[in-house]
N, C-alpha and C positions, 0 to 999 in steps of 0.2 A: 768840435762843436758844430751844431746845426743852427744856423742863423737865418732869420726870416723877418719879414716886414708884413704886419697885419693892419688892414683898415682900407678906407676909401682911398681913391686915386688922388695923390698929392697930399694925403694926410696919414700915410702909413706910420705905425709905431714899431720901432725895432724890437725884435724879440729873439728868444732862444728856445729851442725845443730840447727839453731835458730828456734824460734816458728813459723816463717812464711815460713819455708822450705829453707831458704838461707844457703848455706854453708859458714862458716866463717874460715879464716886461723888463726891457733893458733901457727904457727911456730915461731912468733916473741916473744912469752912469755913462751912456753914450748918446750922442745926438741923432746918429743914424748908422746904417751899415753901408759904408762908402769906402773910397780909396784912402781917405785920411784915417780911418779906423784901422784898416788892414795894414797900413804902413807904420803904425804906432805900436811897437811891442808892449809898451807899458799899458795902453788902453786894452789891448787883447788880453794881457795877463790879469787885469782888473776884472774883465768879464769872466774869465776861467775861475778866478778866486771866488767872485760872487756866486757863480753856478756851484762850485764845490761846497761853499758854505751853506747853501740852501736858503739864502736870505732874499732872493729875487722875488717880487710879487707875482702872484698868478695872473696871466692875462686871459681873460675869457674870450677865446677865439670862435666860439660856436656860432655859425652863421655869418661870420665875418669874412670879407674878402681877404685872400691872400695876395700881396703884391709881389712884384719882382724883388728877389732878395738883395739886390744890389742897386744902390742909388747912385745918382750922378756919375754915370758911366763915362769915362773920357772918350774912348773909341772901341769899336767892335770890329775885330779883324776875323774874317772867315777864311777857312782852308778848304779848297775844293778838291774833289776826287781823292780823298786821303784814306780810302779804304780799297784794298785789292779787289773785293767782290764788287763794290759800287762801280769801280772803273770798268770792270769786265761787263757788267750788266748794260751799261750805256755805250759800250764799244769804244771806250777811250783808252789810249795808251797809259800805262803807269808813269806818273810824273817823275821826272828826274830831279826836280826841285819842287817844294811846295807851292801850289797855286794859291794865291791870296786875293781877297777882295775886301771891301770895307762895307760895313752896315752902319747906318745912322743910329745913334743912341734913342732917338724918338720913335724907332719902331718897336721898342720894348713894351711889353705888357706883362701882366701877371699870369700864373700857370693855369688858371681856370677862366681867364677873361675871354671874351668873344674875339674871334679872329675874322676880319672882313676879306671877302673874295673881291679883288679889285674890279672897278667897272671895265668892261670889255674883256675880262680874263676868260680863257678857255683852258688854261694849263697850270692851275694853282696846284702845287705839289707839297708833299710833307718831307721833313728830314729831321729825325731825331739825332741829337748831337751832344756830345760831352763839352761842355763850357769850362774854360780855364780862366780863373780870375787872378790877375796880377797883384802881388802884394809888395814888391820891392822893384825899384827901377832896374830895367834890363836894357843895356846899351853896349853893343859890340861884345857879346858874351863869347867865351872861347870853348865852351863845352855844353853838351846836354845836361849834365849834372848841374852846372850853373843855372841853366834854364829852369830846372825842376826847383832850384833853390829860391827862384824868384816868384813861385806860385803860392798864392795865399789860400786857395781853395778851389773846389770844383762845384758846378751846378748842372742841371739838366736844361737843355735849350732846344727849342724848336725853330730850326731855320727854315721858315716857310718861304717857298720860292715860286715866282710865276715864270715858268720855262719859256713861253713865247716871248715875254719881255726880256727875259735873260739871254736867250740864244738866238732869236730871230729878228730882233728889232735894232741891230747894229750897235756898234761901240762895245763897252764893257758889260759885265754881268750886272752892274749896279741897279739897272731899271727893274730887274726881276727879284731883287733882294731887299728893297727899301720901301716897299708899299707899307702903309700904315698897319700896325698891329703884327707884323711878320716876325717878330722875335719874342715869343713867350719865354719867360725864364722862371726857374724855380721848381718846386716850392721853396727849396732851402739853398743856402750857400754852406757847404760842408768843408770845414777847415781840413788842412792836409793830413793832420794826424789820424783822421778817421778813415782815410783812403790808403790802404797799404800799398796798392799798386794801381795807377791809373790806366794801365794796359792790361787789366784784367777784370773789366766790367762789362757785364751784359747790357745791351741796348735793344729795347723793344718798342714797337709802335703798332697800334691797332687803328683801323678806320671803320667805323660803324660796327665795331665788335670783331672785325676780321684781322687777325694778325698779319701785318705786311712787313715789318722789319723785325729781324731776330738775329742780332749780330753781337760781336764783341770788340771792344777797343783794342784787343790784341791783334786785330786784322789792320790796324792802321798801318799806312805806309811809312809815315813820319810820326814817331812817338812825341808825347807831349813835350818832354824836355828839348828834344831837337826842334820842334816847331818854335818854341820860345827862343832858343838860341838863333835860329835862322832868321826870324823876324827882327831880332835885335840888331842884325847887320844892315837893315834898311829903314828902321824907325826906332825911336825910343819908346819903349813900353813903360807905362807909369802905373803906379798902384791905382786900382780901380778900372783899369782897362780889362777888356774881355776877349778871349780868343775862342771861336767856335771851330772845333777840331775835325769837322767832316762827318759824314753820315754812312752808315753800312748799306748794303744792298737792300732792294726792296721798295724803292721809290717809285712813283707812278710812271715817271719817264722812262724807267727800265722795263716796264711791263708790255706784254704783246698788245697790239690794237684789239679793240679800242681801249686806250689807256685810261685807267680809273682816276682822272684828275678830280680835284676836290670841287664840290658844288655847295651852294648855300643849303643849309640843313644838315651837312655831314658832321659827324663827331669823330674827333681824333683824340685818342689817348696814347700816352707814352711814358716810358720809365727807364732809368738806369740804376743798376744795382747801387744801393746806399744813397741815391741822390733824390729819391721820391718819385712822384708821379704827377703828370699833368692830364687835364681833360679841357678841350675846347670845342665849342660848336662854332660852326662857320655860318656867316651870313652874308648877304650882299651888301656892299658898301653903298 
């Protein structure tokens, strides 16, 4: 299923995109698309049954905003340097264990919402990423297969980053990852049965129409199931938590000087096979 949320900020309506591209209103059978829904097999079964029966009302989405497809996110865990080619382009050693950081849920915006370049920023960067949405509690898992079993679905994420704040201002990466609007998500949350192999997805990103990233999740150092297993050794992952699994090569930080960091007025578009497409215009905060 392709689940999404349509409407103004704070008043989004849960919806389903059916096979012919029609938006269907889910508000009569679910309150929202969140961890509570994803953890309830009965509720998901009702959504699937209603979709199969064809009785869901049409939702007129023309001209309406698409919100982030996941509401009430518990925590966002980012994985750094998780592609062989990205590690190489920035001159970093291949990690022996996953590098993790946290992003605040209040950085989340919709897939076409405006993204703000922070005040004082000179190194705002792009990162197209596969997002993994947790649907079952993951705690001290024993295998990558168990990790995959805790995944409810996948989404397209843009892990916008300010590199000076992240790398040059001391402390952890958090200062460069948690500026407002720095986590556009969506347009859809795609449940696992529609993604045959999360390690076989093309990832692409354009800046002002120029292709900057063109990679594959098959180049990840730590695959999705292993990332979930690994994280479960250090924290409990709950339904509605989100993992950002890293970005392929092609970020501004990895380019020759002068590095093409983002400025107000730039337009970024990104996509992952099967997970839809985003478009953001950047403006000054």
